[in-house]
GUGULO-52037 format. One record per residue: residue in three letters; x, y, z of N, C-alpha, C, CB in turn. Coordinates in nm, 4 decimals, padded with zeros to 6 digits. Glycine has a CB too. Example, Ala and Ser with C-alpha at 12.3 -4.5 7.8 and 13.67 -1.06 7.14 Angstrom:
// residues 2
+-----+----------+----------+----------+----------+----------+----------+----------+----------+----------+----------+----------+----------+
: res :   n_east :  n_north :     n_up :  ca_east : ca_north :    ca_up :   c_east :  c_north :     c_up :  cb_east : cb_north :    cb_up :
+-----+----------+----------+----------+----------+----------+----------+----------+----------+----------+----------+----------+----------+
: Ala :  01.3190 : -00.5690 :  00.7800 :  01.2300 : -00.4500 :  00.7800 :  01.3200 : -00.3300 :  00.7800 :  01.1308 : -00.4473 :  00.9046 :
: Ser :  01.2850 : -00.2250 :  00.7080 :  01.3670 : -00.1060 :  00.7140 :  01.2900 :  00.0030 :  00.7870 :  01.4084 : -00.0598 :  00.5725 :
+-----+----------+----------+----------+----------+----------+----------+----------+----------+----------+----------+----------+----------+
//
This chain:
// residues 110
+-----+----------+----------+----------+----------+----------+----------+----------+----------+----------+----------+----------+----------+
: res :   n_east :  n_north :     n_up :  ca_east : ca_north :    ca_up :   c_east :  c_north :     c_up :  cb_east : cb_north :    cb_up :
+-----+----------+----------+----------+----------+----------+----------+----------+----------+----------+----------+----------+----------+
: Met :  00.5265 : -05.2191 :  01.6012 :  00.4902 : -05.0805 :  01.5944 :  00.3644 : -05.0664 :  01.5092 :  00.6059 : -04.9964 :  01.5379 :
: Lys :  00.2673 : -04.9869 :  01.5585 :  00.1425 : -04.9664 :  01.4865 :  00.1585 : -04.8644 :  01.3752 :  00.0335 : -04.9223 :  01.5817 :
: Glu :  00.0881 : -04.8899 :  01.2661 :  00.0853 : -04.7923 :  01.1572 : -00.0144 : -04.6828 :  01.1910 :  00.0489 : -04.8598 :  01.0223 :
: Arg :  00.0212 : -04.5606 :  01.1555 : -00.0702 : -04.4489 :  01.1759 : -00.0980 : -04.3832 :  01.0413 : -00.0116 : -04.3461 :  01.2771 :
: Lys : -00.2223 : -04.3501 :  01.0191 : -00.2615 : -04.2823 :  00.8965 : -00.3026 : -04.1399 :  00.9309 : -00.3767 : -04.3579 :  00.8246 :
: Ile : -00.2590 : -04.0473 :  00.8470 : -00.2947 : -03.9072 :  00.8653 : -00.3647 : -03.8598 :  00.7388 : -00.1689 : -03.8195 :  00.8969 :
: Ser : -00.4801 : -03.7984 :  00.7569 : -00.5533 : -03.7411 :  00.6440 : -00.5468 : -03.5894 :  00.6548 : -00.7019 : -03.7908 :  00.6410 :
: Thr : -00.5291 : -03.5232 :  00.5417 : -00.5264 : -03.3768 :  00.5410 : -00.6195 : -03.3247 :  00.4329 : -00.3825 : -03.3238 :  00.5188 :
: Ser : -00.6636 : -03.2018 :  00.4516 : -00.7479 : -03.1343 :  00.3530 : -00.6914 : -02.9950 :  00.3298 : -00.8972 : -03.1274 :  00.4003 :
: Leu : -00.6997 : -02.9492 :  00.2080 : -00.6560 : -02.8139 :  00.1736 : -00.7770 : -02.7378 :  00.1234 : -00.5416 : -02.8153 :  00.0663 :
: Ile : -00.8101 : -02.6304 :  00.1951 : -00.9217 : -02.5452 :  00.1542 : -00.8618 : -02.4136 :  00.1068 : -01.0253 : -02.5229 :  00.2719 :
: Thr : -00.8759 : -02.3854 : -00.0211 : -00.8126 : -02.2658 : -00.0775 : -00.8918 : -02.1393 : -00.0505 : -00.7942 : -02.2824 : -00.2259 :
: Gly : -01.0181 : -02.1469 : -00.0254 : -01.0980 : -02.0286 :  00.0028 : -01.1340 : -01.9525 : -00.1235 : -01.0244 : -01.9377 :  00.0977 :
: Lys : -01.2015 : -01.8428 : -00.1030 : -01.2501 : -01.7605 : -00.2123 : -01.1380 : -01.6732 : -00.2676 : -01.3674 : -01.6738 : -00.1659 :
: Lys : -01.1379 : -01.6488 : -00.3976 : -01.0434 : -01.5561 : -00.4594 : -01.1133 : -01.4226 : -00.4766 : -00.9908 : -01.6104 : -00.5964 :
: Tyr : -01.0460 : -01.3161 : -00.4382 : -01.1044 : -01.1830 : -00.4445 : -01.0384 : -01.0994 : -00.5526 : -01.0925 : -01.1135 : -00.3100 :
: His : -01.1156 : -01.0072 : -00.6064 : -01.0675 : -00.9133 : -00.7069 : -01.0838 : -00.7721 : -00.6516 : -01.1444 : -00.9303 : -00.8424 :
: Ile : -00.9845 : -00.6858 : -00.6778 : -01.0017 : -00.5453 : -00.6441 : -01.0751 : -00.4826 : -00.7611 : -00.8638 : -00.4733 : -00.6156 :
: Ser : -01.1979 : -00.4372 : -00.7370 : -01.2726 : -00.3746 : -00.8449 : -01.2453 : -00.2246 : -00.8489 : -01.4229 : -00.4013 : -00.8288 :
: Gln : -01.2047 : -00.1672 : -00.7335 : -01.1731 : -00.0246 : -00.7304 : -01.0781 :  00.0041 : -00.6147 : -01.3020 :  00.0604 : -00.7175 :
: Leu : -00.9762 :  00.0867 : -00.6427 : -00.8827 :  00.1322 : -00.5398 : -00.8729 :  00.2828 : -00.5521 : -00.7413 :  00.0640 : -00.5543 :
: Val : -00.9183 :  00.3553 : -00.4496 : -00.9157 :  00.5014 : -00.4503 : -00.8235 :  00.5465 : -00.3379 : -01.0599 :  00.5619 : -00.4336 :
: Ile : -00.7326 :  00.6392 : -00.3705 : -00.6434 :  00.6958 : -00.2693 : -00.6618 :  00.8472 : -00.2733 : -00.4924 :  00.6548 : -00.2944 :
: Thr : -00.7134 :  00.9045 : -00.1647 : -00.7315 :  01.0492 : -00.1588 : -00.6151 :  01.1130 : -00.0844 : -00.8654 :  01.0850 : -00.0907 :
: Gly : -00.5897 :  01.2398 : -00.1148 : -00.4833 :  01.3138 : -00.0474 : -00.3466 :  01.2961 : -00.1105 : -00.4765 :  01.2726 :  00.0950 :
: Ile : -00.3406 :  01.2377 : -00.2289 : -00.2122 :  01.2106 : -00.2937 : -00.1825 :  01.3200 : -00.3977 : -00.2130 :  01.0696 : -00.3608 :
: Tyr : -00.0555 :  01.3595 : -00.4102 : -00.0151 :  01.4619 : -00.5072 : -00.0509 :  01.4181 : -00.6490 :  00.1364 :  01.4901 : -00.4967 :
: Pro : -00.0948 :  01.5130 : -00.7343 : -00.1287 :  01.4791 : -00.8740 : -00.0141 :  01.4117 : -00.9497 : -00.1699 :  01.6047 : -00.9483 :
: Val :  00.1090 :  01.4553 : -00.9266 :  00.2229 :  01.3949 : -00.9972 :  00.2372 :  01.2466 : -00.9609 :  00.3536 :  01.4709 : -00.9635 :
: Leu :  00.2062 :  01.2121 : -00.8361 :  00.2134 :  01.0718 : -00.7952 :  00.0938 :  00.9926 : -00.8474 :  00.2206 :  01.0611 : -00.6428 :
: Arg : -00.0201 :  01.0596 : -00.8634 : -00.1353 :  00.9928 : -00.9257 : -00.0965 :  00.9441 : -01.0649 : -00.2581 :  01.0886 : -00.9336 :
: Arg : -00.0297 :  01.0333 : -01.1382 :  00.0128 :  00.9955 : -01.2745 :  00.1195 :  00.8861 : -01.2703 :  00.0671 :  01.1189 : -01.3506 :
: Lys :  00.2146 :  00.9002 : -01.1813 :  00.3243 :  00.8036 : -01.1720 :  00.2734 :  00.6625 : -01.1428 :  00.4229 :  00.8464 : -01.0637 :
: Phe :  00.1739 :  00.6525 : -01.0549 :  00.1221 :  00.5213 : -01.0149 : -00.0084 :  00.4855 : -01.0872 :  00.0996 :  00.5184 : -00.8642 :
: His : -00.0429 :  00.5637 : -01.1896 : -00.1614 :  00.5368 : -01.2739 : -00.2906 :  00.5330 : -01.1929 : -00.1443 :  00.4041 : -01.3479 :
: Ile : -00.3075 :  00.6327 : -01.1052 : -00.4286 :  00.6442 : -01.0243 : -00.5022 :  00.7694 : -01.0712 : -00.3954 :  00.6508 : -00.8697 :
: Asn : -00.6225 :  00.7543 : -01.1271 : -00.6990 :  00.8724 : -01.1660 : -00.7887 :  00.9147 : -01.0497 : -00.7835 :  00.8445 : -01.2938 :
: Asn : -00.8663 :  01.0227 : -01.0688 : -00.9495 :  01.0741 : -00.9594 : -01.0514 :  00.9736 : -00.9091 : -01.0209 :  01.1982 : -01.0038 :
: Ser : -01.0966 :  00.8851 : -00.9958 : -01.1931 :  00.7847 : -00.9511 : -01.1238 :  00.6557 : -00.9087 : -01.2942 :  00.7556 : -01.0618 :
: Gly : -00.9916 :  00.6574 : -00.9043 : -00.9168 :  00.5429 : -00.8545 : -00.8743 :  00.4469 : -00.9638 : -00.9982 :  00.4698 : -00.7538 :
: Ile : -00.8134 :  00.3395 : -00.9215 : -00.7708 :  00.2333 : -01.0117 : -00.8864 :  00.1341 : -01.0196 : -00.6368 :  00.1639 : -00.9624 :
: Arg : -00.9270 :  00.1025 : -01.1384 : -01.0313 :  00.0006 : -01.1561 : -00.9664 : -00.1197 : -01.2234 : -01.1531 :  00.0553 : -01.2414 :
: Thr : -00.9850 : -00.2328 : -01.1641 : -00.9211 : -00.3526 : -01.2175 : -01.0058 : -00.4742 : -01.1846 : -00.7783 : -00.3690 : -01.1612 :
: Glu : -00.9880 : -00.5757 : -01.2599 : -01.0550 : -00.7029 : -01.2315 : -00.9508 : -00.8100 : -01.1979 : -01.1421 : -00.7476 : -01.3525 :
: Asn : -00.8295 : -00.7666 : -01.1693 : -00.7226 : -00.8609 : -01.1381 : -00.7427 : -00.9226 : -01.0005 : -00.5866 : -00.7918 : -01.1453 :
: Leu : -00.6896 : -01.0413 : -00.9841 : -00.6906 : -01.1042 : -00.8522 : -00.6105 : -01.0190 : -00.7546 : -00.6333 : -01.2481 : -00.8588 :
: Val : -00.6511 : -01.0177 : -00.6306 : -00.5777 : -00.9447 : -00.5284 : -00.4452 : -01.0154 : -00.5040 : -00.6601 : -00.9335 : -00.3970 :
: Asn : -00.3390 : -00.9421 : -00.5208 : -00.2066 : -00.9945 : -00.4916 : -00.1519 : -00.9111 : -00.3762 : -00.1117 : -00.9896 : -00.6184 :
: Pro : -00.1494 : -00.9632 : -00.2554 : -00.1043 : -00.8847 : -00.1398 :  00.0347 : -00.8247 : -00.1585 : -00.1049 : -00.9711 : -00.0162 :
: Ala :  00.1231 : -00.8947 : -00.2260 :  00.2591 : -00.8425 : -00.2469 :  00.2565 : -00.7175 : -00.3351 :  00.3493 : -00.9507 : -00.3111 :
: Asp :  00.1756 : -00.7178 : -00.4412 :  00.1659 : -00.6007 : -00.5289 :  00.1022 : -00.4827 : -00.4564 :  00.0852 : -00.6347 : -00.6546 :
: Leu :  00.0001 : -00.5093 : -00.3777 : -00.0666 : -00.4038 : -00.3025 :  00.0294 : -00.3447 : -00.1991 : -00.1941 : -00.4581 : -00.2337 :
: Ser :  00.1035 : -00.4284 : -00.1323 :  00.2022 : -00.3829 : -00.0347 :  00.3117 : -00.3004 : -00.1023 :  00.2638 : -00.5029 :  00.0389 :
: Arg :  00.3536 : -00.3436 : -00.2193 :  00.4561 : -00.2709 : -00.2948 :  00.4066 : -00.1310 : -00.3332 :  00.4960 : -00.3499 : -00.4214 :
: Leu :  00.2803 : -00.1219 : -00.3769 :  00.2221 :  00.0086 : -00.4108 :  00.2191 :  00.0986 : -00.2879 :  00.0795 : -00.0083 : -00.4683 :
: Tyr :  00.1717 :  00.0474 : -00.1739 :  00.1702 :  00.1248 : -00.0491 :  00.3109 :  00.1747 : -00.0175 :  00.1154 :  00.0392 :  00.0686 :
: Asn :  00.4079 :  00.0837 : -00.0179 :  00.5454 :  00.1195 :  00.0178 :  00.6045 :  00.2224 : -00.0776 :  00.6328 : -00.0044 :  00.0195 :
: Asn :  00.5775 :  00.2097 : -00.2066 :  00.6296 :  00.3059 : -00.3042 :  00.5703 :  00.4443 : -00.2839 :  00.6010 :  00.2581 : -00.4458 :
: Ile :  00.4417 :  00.4524 : -00.2544 :  00.3784 :  00.5820 : -00.2293 :  00.4363 :  00.6446 : -00.1027 :  00.2248 :  00.5666 : -00.2167 :
: Ile :  00.4461 :  00.5669 :  00.0036 :  00.5022 :  00.6178 :  00.1296 :  00.6465 :  00.6619 :  00.1103 :  00.4942 :  00.5106 :  00.2399 :
: Lys :  00.7260 :  00.5850 :  00.0356 :  00.8657 :  00.6196 :  00.0107 :  00.8774 :  00.7537 : -00.0623 :  00.9341 :  00.5090 : -00.0707 :
: Glu :  00.7869 :  00.7788 : -00.1579 :  00.7870 :  00.9064 : -00.2302 :  00.7656 :  01.0227 : -00.1332 :  00.6774 :  00.9070 : -00.3398 :
: Tyr :  00.6733 :  01.0055 : -00.0402 :  00.6476 :  01.1117 :  00.0577 :  00.7620 :  01.1264 :  00.1573 :  00.5180 :  01.0838 :  00.1325 :
: Glu :  00.8243 :  01.0174 :  00.1958 :  00.9410 :  01.0243 :  00.2842 :  01.0527 :  01.1041 :  00.2180 :  00.9907 :  00.8825 :  00.3204 :
: Asn :  01.0712 :  01.0851 :  00.0876 :  01.1795 :  01.1506 :  00.0148 :  01.1587 :  01.3005 : -00.0036 :  01.1957 :  01.0863 : -00.1191 :
: Val :  01.0361 :  01.3505 :  00.0149 :  01.0115 :  01.4948 :  00.0020 :  00.9826 :  01.5605 :  00.1365 :  00.8952 :  01.5199 : -00.0930 :
: Gly :  01.0176 :  01.4923 :  00.2462 :  01.0107 :  01.5549 :  00.3769 :  00.8954 :  01.5134 :  00.4667 :  01.0048 :  01.6970 :  00.3589 :
: Phe :  00.8251 :  01.4059 :  00.4312 :  00.7148 :  01.3564 :  00.5146 :  00.7455 :  01.2135 :  00.5612 :  00.5795 :  01.3606 :  00.4361 :
: Pro :  00.8411 :  01.1984 :  00.6555 :  00.8819 :  01.0631 :  00.6968 :  00.7767 :  00.9863 :  00.7763 :  01.0061 :  01.0720 :  00.7785 :
: Phe :  00.6706 :  01.0540 :  00.8194 :  00.5684 :  00.9864 :  00.8991 :  00.4368 :  00.9726 :  00.8223 :  00.5448 :  01.0623 :  01.0293 :
: Ala :  00.4440 :  00.9782 :  00.6902 :  00.3242 :  00.9627 :  00.6075 :  00.2671 :  00.8221 :  00.6243 :  00.3564 :  00.9905 :  00.4584 :
: Thr :  00.1343 :  00.8136 :  00.6207 :  00.0677 :  00.6836 :  00.6332 : -00.0516 :  00.6761 :  00.5383 :  00.0220 :  00.6593 :  00.7792 :
: Leu : -00.0827 :  00.5569 :  00.4957 : -00.2045 :  00.5294 :  00.4192 : -00.3017 :  00.4584 :  00.5126 : -00.1745 :  00.4427 :  00.2905 :
: Ile : -00.4196 :  00.5183 :  00.5292 : -00.5176 :  00.4650 :  00.6236 : -00.6443 :  00.4265 :  00.5478 : -00.5496 :  00.5685 :  00.7355 :
: Pro : -00.6960 :  00.3060 :  00.5705 : -00.8221 :  00.2672 :  00.5051 : -00.9381 :  00.3533 :  00.5556 : -00.8524 :  00.1173 :  00.5301 :
: Lys : -01.0097 :  00.4162 :  00.4624 : -01.1300 :  00.4926 :  00.4976 : -01.2531 :  00.4051 :  00.4877 : -01.1453 :  00.6155 :  00.4067 :
: Asp : -01.2551 :  00.3242 :  00.3834 : -01.3741 :  00.2440 :  00.3578 : -01.3328 :  00.1194 :  00.2795 : -01.4821 :  00.3262 :  00.2799 :
: Val : -01.3821 :  00.0064 :  00.3222 : -01.3583 : -00.1194 :  00.2514 : -01.4934 : -00.1862 :  00.2320 : -01.2585 : -00.2132 :  00.3300 :
: Glu : -01.5284 : -00.2120 :  00.1068 : -01.6536 : -00.2817 :  00.0764 : -01.6205 : -00.4142 :  00.0100 : -01.7462 : -00.1953 : -00.0151 :
: Ile : -01.6790 : -00.5207 :  00.0606 : -01.6605 : -00.6523 :  00.0002 : -01.7985 : -00.7034 : -00.0377 : -01.5865 : -00.7520 :  00.0978 :
: Glu : -01.8162 : -00.7265 : -00.1665 : -01.9429 : -00.7788 : -00.2163 : -01.9111 : -00.8953 : -00.3082 : -02.0260 : -00.6684 : -00.2907 :
: Asn : -01.9621 : -01.0117 : -00.2726 : -01.9287 : -01.1355 : -00.3432 : -01.7775 : -01.1523 : -00.3415 : -01.9835 : -01.1341 : -00.4900 :
: Asn : -01.7135 : -01.1493 : -00.4564 : -01.5673 : -01.1637 : -00.4576 : -01.4988 : -01.0355 : -00.5037 : -01.5261 : -01.2800 : -00.5483 :
: Lys : -01.5677 : -00.9202 : -00.4928 : -01.5133 : -00.7914 : -00.5361 : -01.4847 : -00.7032 : -00.4153 : -01.6109 : -00.7204 : -00.6325 :
: Ile : -01.3719 : -00.6329 : -00.4208 : -01.3321 : -00.5436 : -00.3127 : -01.3207 : -00.4017 : -00.3665 : -01.1983 : -00.5893 : -00.2492 :
: Lys : -01.3846 : -00.3069 : -00.2956 : -01.3672 : -00.1640 : -00.3221 : -01.2918 : -00.1089 : -00.2022 : -01.5063 : -00.0889 : -00.3449 :
: Leu : -01.1769 : -00.0519 : -00.2280 : -01.0889 : -00.0061 : -00.1210 : -01.0637 :  00.1426 : -00.1359 : -00.9558 : -00.0837 : -00.1219 :
: Asn : -01.0988 :  00.2207 : -00.0322 : -01.0740 :  00.3648 : -00.0301 : -00.9722 :  00.3945 :  00.0790 : -01.2063 :  00.4451 : -00.0066 :
: Leu : -00.8615 :  00.4547 :  00.0386 : -00.7547 :  00.4880 :  00.1326 : -00.7370 :  00.6386 :  00.1399 : -00.6225 :  00.4204 :  00.0917 :
: Lys : -00.6914 :  00.6876 :  00.2531 : -00.6614 :  00.8291 :  00.2720 : -00.5145 :  00.8401 :  00.3082 : -00.7525 :  00.8937 :  00.3823 :
: Leu : -00.4440 :  00.9284 :  00.2369 : -00.3036 :  00.9528 :  00.2676 : -00.2945 :  01.0645 :  00.3705 : -00.2235 :  00.9889 :  00.1393 :
: His : -00.2313 :  01.0369 :  00.4822 : -00.2019 :  01.1390 :  00.5835 : -00.0524 :  01.1672 :  00.5754 : -00.2445 :  01.0922 :  00.7295 :
: Lys : -00.0188 :  01.2890 :  00.5320 :  00.1231 :  01.3239 :  00.5183 :  00.1893 :  01.3458 :  00.6532 :  00.1387 :  01.4488 :  00.4329 :
: Asn :  00.1136 :  01.3935 :  00.7506 :  00.1649 :  01.4312 :  00.8813 :  00.2606 :  01.5486 :  00.8682 :  00.2347 :  01.3123 :  00.9486 :
: Lys :  00.3510 :  01.5677 :  00.9600 :  00.4321 :  01.6885 :  00.9679 :  00.5488 :  01.6878 :  00.8676 :  00.4856 :  01.7047 :  01.1090 :
: Leu :  00.5677 :  01.8035 :  00.8024 :  00.6815 :  01.8227 :  00.7119 :  00.8075 :  01.8436 :  00.7955 :  00.6576 :  01.9443 :  00.6155 :
: Ile :  00.9126 :  01.7712 :  00.7610 :  01.0392 :  01.7831 :  00.8335 :  01.1484 :  01.8202 :  00.7336 :  01.0747 :  01.6500 :  00.9088 :
: Arg :  01.2183 :  01.9308 :  00.7645 :  01.3284 :  01.9768 :  00.6788 :  01.4520 :  01.9977 :  00.7661 :  01.2904 :  02.1092 :  00.6027 :
: Phe :  01.5670 :  01.9626 :  00.7120 :  01.6936 :  01.9890 :  00.7790 :  01.7509 :  02.1174 :  00.7209 :  01.7936 :  01.8694 :  00.7625 :
: His :  01.7835 :  02.2120 :  00.8088 :  01.8419 :  02.3378 :  00.7623 :  01.9937 :  02.3278 :  00.7544 :  01.8016 :  02.4531 :  00.8548 :
: Lys :  02.0492 :  02.2441 :  00.8386 :  02.1941 :  02.2339 :  00.8445 :  02.2333 :  02.0947 :  00.8941 :  02.2534 :  02.3440 :  00.9362 :
: Ile :  02.3303 :  02.0356 :  00.8283 :  02.3849 :  01.9075 :  00.8733 :  02.5335 :  01.9285 :  00.8965 :  02.3585 :  01.7919 :  00.7687 :
: Val :  02.5787 :  01.8965 :  01.0152 :  02.7190 :  01.9129 :  01.0512 :  02.7842 :  01.7753 :  01.0540 :  02.7344 :  01.9853 :  01.1888 :
: Lys :  02.8925 :  01.7627 :  00.9778 :  02.9665 :  01.6371 :  00.9729 :  03.0850 :  01.6491 :  01.0689 :  03.0144 :  01.6040 :  00.8263 :
: Ile :  03.0933 :  01.5552 :  01.1629 :  03.2027 :  01.5564 :  01.2596 :  03.2822 :  01.4278 :  01.2432 :  03.1496 :  01.5713 :  01.4059 :
: Gly :  03.4132 :  01.4412 :  01.2370 :  03.4990 :  01.3235 :  01.2256 :  03.5069 :  01.2740 :  01.0821 :  03.4484 :  01.2122 :  01.3161 :
: Arg :  03.5228 :  01.1435 :  01.0677 :  03.5425 :  01.0831 :  00.9354 :  03.4171 :  01.0120 :  00.8838 :  03.6581 :  00.9847 :  00.9404 :
: Ala :  03.3035 :  01.0521 :  00.9317 :  03.1793 :  00.9879 :  00.8890 :  03.1566 :  01.0113 :  00.7402 :  03.0595 :  01.0409 :  00.9706 :
: His :  03.1090 :  00.9105 :  00.6706 :  03.0778 :  00.9204 :  00.5280 :  02.9264 :  00.9291 :  00.5127 :  03.1355 :  00.7981 :  00.4482 :
: Val :  02.8837 :  01.0305 :  00.4404 :  02.7395 :  01.0491 :  00.4183 :  02.7073 :  01.0237 :  00.2740 :  02.6939 :  01.1905 :  00.4589 :
+-----+----------+----------+----------+----------+----------+----------+----------+----------+----------+----------+----------+----------+
//
């Protein structure tokens, strides 16, 4: 049996930093809760996709809980210069949905 050699290379790529994150259309109380001022979050931290996703999900969840189940965060502008990212997002609340009456039938537990 012949021996086979396999060579591999790992290219990690460039590391990016979010230099600015601006979210427009968000309630002032949520700006304070998530530490977002009018000019956005300024940071020099490495981009962590999990943290960014968690922030998106937490903001959307807040809007879902007050009657906007179809709220979305949409990128308005993304600038990448060298290893810095400026991200501008727009919150679209979409339609307010309220339940006026909920009828429980049978033994369902709510």
